[in-house]
DRENTI-135331 format. One record per residue: x, y, z of N, C-alpha, C in turn; residue in three letters. Coordinates in steps of 0.1 Angstrom, whole numbers, plus 5000, padded with zeros to 4 digits. Example, Ala and Ser with C-alpha at 12.3 -4.5 7.8 and 13.67 -1.06 7.14 Angstrom:
513249435078512349555078513249675078ALA/512849785071513749895071512950005079SER/
end
This chain:
618716371439619716321448619116261460MET/618016281464617216211476616916081472ARG/616516051460616315921455617415831454LYS/618715901450619815821449620215781465ILE/620215881473620515851487619815741493PHE/618315741490617515641496617715511490ILE/618215491476618415381469619715321476ALA/620815421479621915381484621815301500ILE/620815371507620615321520619815191519LEU/618915181509618315051508619314931503ALA/620214951496621214861490622014821503LEU/622414921511623214901522622514811531ILE/621014841534620314751543620214611537ALA/620014601524620014461517621214391519VAL/622314451518623614391518623814341533LEU/623614431543623714381556622814261559ILE/621514261556620714151556621214021550GLY/621814041538622313931531623413871538VAL/624413971544625613931551625313861564ALA/624213901570623713841583623213701582GLY/622513681570622013551566623113461561TYR/624013501554625213441550626013381562LEU/626213471571627013441584626313341591PHE/625013351594624213251600624213111593TYR/624013121580624212991572625512941574GLN/626613021573628012951574628112911589LYS/627712961598627912911612627112791615GLN/626012771608625212651609625412541598ASN/626512551591626712451581627812361585SER/628012261579628912161583630312201578SER/630412301568631712341563632312431574GLU/633812401575634412491586634612631579PRO/634612731589634612881584636112911580PHE/636112971568637313001564638312891559GLY/638112861548639012741541640412791539GLN/641312691539642612731535642812801523PRO/643712901522643912971510645313021509PHE/645713061497647013121495646813231486THR/647113341491646813461482648113551484LEU/648113691480649213781481649013901488THR/649813941498649714051506649914181497ASP/650014291504650114421496651614451493GLN/652514371498653914381496654314281486THR/653414201481653614091470654013951477GLY/654013941490654413821497653113721498GLN/653513601498652313501499651713521514PRO/650313491514649613511528648713401527ILE/648613331538647613221540646713231550THR/645713151553644813131565645413151578GLU/646713101579647513111591647713241596LYS/647613341589647713481592646513521602ALA/645413461600644313471609644213401622PHE/645413331625645413241637646613311646ARG/646313281660647413321669647113451675GLY/646213531669645913651674644313681668GLN/643613771674642413811670642513901657PRO/641513881648641713951635640214031632SER/640414141624639514211618639514201603ALA/638514151597638714131582637614191576VAL/638014291565637014361558637314321542PHE/636114271535636314271521635714371514PHE/636514431504635914541496636914561484GLY/636914691479637914711467638214861466PHE/639414891460639815011461639115131452THR/638215081443637415171436636115211442HIS/636015161454634715171462634615331464CYS/633315371461633115521464632915561477PRO/632315461486631915521500632215431510GLU/631615311509631615201520633015171524VAL/633915131514635115091519636315201524CYS/636215321519637115411525636415451540PRO/635215461542634515491553634915381563THR/634715251560635015151569636615131572THR/637415151563638815141566639315261576LEU/638715371573639015491580638515471596TYR/637315431597636815401610637515281618GLU/638015171610638715071615640115111621LEU/640715201612641915251616641815341628ALA/640715421630640515511641640215431654GLY/639415331651639215241663640415171671TRP/641215121660642415061665643415141672LEU/643515261666644215371671643815401685ASN/642515421688641815451700642015341710THR/642015221705642315111715643615111721LEU/644715171713646015171716646415041719GLY/647215021732647814911736646814791739ASP/645514841744644514751747644114661734GLU/644414711723644014631709645314601702GLY/646414611708647614591700647814441694LYS/647014351699647114211694646114191682ASN/645114281679644314271668645014301656ILE/644914201646645514231633644214271624ARG/644414351615643514411606643814381590ALA/642814321582643014281570641914351561TYR/642514391549641414441538641614341525PHE/640614261523640714161513639914211500VAL/640614221488640014271476639114181471SER/637914221467636914141460636914191445VAL/637814271441638114321428639714301423ASP/640114151424641514151422642014171408PRO/641014191398641514221385642014371385GLU/641714441393642114591394643014601406ARG/642614541416643614571428644714471430ASP/645914531423647114461424647814481439THR/648714411442649414441455649914581454PRO/650514641445651014781444649714881446GLU/648614851440647614951441646914931456ILE/647014821461646514781474647414861484MET/648714851482649714911491649515061492ASN/649215131480649015261480647715301486THR/646715231483645415261489645315241504TYR/645915141510645715121522646615211530ILE/647915251526648715341533648015481534SER/646915491529646215631532645415611546ASN/645315481551644315471562645415431574PHE/646015341573646815291585647915181581SER/649015191589650015091587649614961594ASP/648614951601648214841608647214741600ARG/646814791588645814721579646614661568ILE/646514531566647214461557646414431544ILE/646814471532645914431521646214291516GLY/645214231510645214101506644514101491ILE/645214031482644514031468645113881463THR/645013861449645513741444644813721430GLY/644913591426644113541414642613551417GLU/641713591407640413601409639813461414PRO/640113361409639413221414639913181427GLU/640913241431641513211446640713301455GLN/640713431451640013541459638613481461VAL/637913451451636513411450636313291460ALA/637113191459637013081469637213121483ALA/638213201485638313241498637213321505MET/636713421496635613511501634513421503ALA/634213331494633113231496633013141509LYS/634213111512634413021524634213111537SER/634313241535634013331547632513391547PHE/631813331538630413381538630113521532GLY/631213561523631013701518630313701505ILE/629413791504628613821491629413941483PHE/629413911471630014031461629513981448TRP/629414091440628914091426629314201418LYS/629814181407630414291396628814341393LYS/628914481392627714531386628114641376VAL/627814621362628114721353627614841355PRO/628414951350627815101352627615151339THR/626815271338626715311325627615361316GLU/628815391322630015421315630915311309ASP/630315201311631015071306632015021315GLY/632215071327633015021337632214931346ASP/632614911359631814841367632114871382TYR/631114841390631614851406631214721411THR/631414701424631214571431630414581442VAL/629214531442628414521455629014411463ASP/629114431477629714351486629214361499HIS/629414261508629114251522629914361526THR/629214441536629714571541630014551557ALA/630114451562630514421575632014381577SER/632614421589633914371593633614241599VAL/634514141595634314021603635314021614LEU/634913961626635913951637636213801638LEU/637313781640637813631640638613621654LEU/638213501662639113501673640613451670ASN/641313431681642613391678643013251672SER/641813161671641913051664641513071649GLY/641113181645640713201632639213181629GLY/638413171640637013131639636213261641ASP/635013251634634013361634633713391648PHE/633813511652633613561665632413671666SER/632213731653631113841652631313931641GLY/630614051641630914141629630714281635THR/631214381627630914511628630214561617ILE/628814591618628014621607628414771601ALA/628314801589628714931583627715021591TYR/628115131594627215231601627115211616GLY/627615091620627215071634627915181643GLU/627215181656627615301665629215281668SER/630015401669631415371672631515311686PRO/630615341696630615281710630515131709ASP/629715091701629414951699630614871692THR/631114941683632214881675633414861684ALA/633714971693634814961702634514861712MET/633514841717633114741726633414601721ALA/633014581709633214451702634714431700LYS/635514541696636914511694637614491707LEU/637114561718637814531731637514381736LYS/636414321734636014201739636914091728ARG/637014151717637814061706639214051712LEU/639814161715641214171720641414091734ALA/640414091742640414031755640213871752GLN/639813831742639613701739638213641745GLY/637113731746636013691752634913721742SER/
end
């Protein structure tokens, strides 16, 4: 059990490192952050990059079959938004599936409703989701499991976007709640 725990921690550290590198590369590339997209929200309605404009956003990429990182992150994000109260009422939160083959709008709606009514689920056609995730510098990869199924390794950070839809920072998986709250407060204030 200890070896599995150490392996999981090592994987998380690697994913955080990869995410940091990808964010750095994305910020220093000539390509704009977050290319236009048209996907589907958890209610089956179209959603585009325009959803990330006009107010600050917290965007997390994951999948509903995720055993630990995704439910933990969504639980924490919901708690932080609740704690912020009116101070963070302008922040919109999104959960984008990196497993759209399994994560239909209906499944996303059921899953997300366990955490918060402030988090909006996004899914869509695999190619469109892949293009959208790539434009945000997100790492993900299907990994076969011994039982013939698969899991998905993915960036474990919450992206923070300013009201223009531009990259403003991240909240790393396992980051201290005080630091996460301070980042969300700054995001809400536009600084």
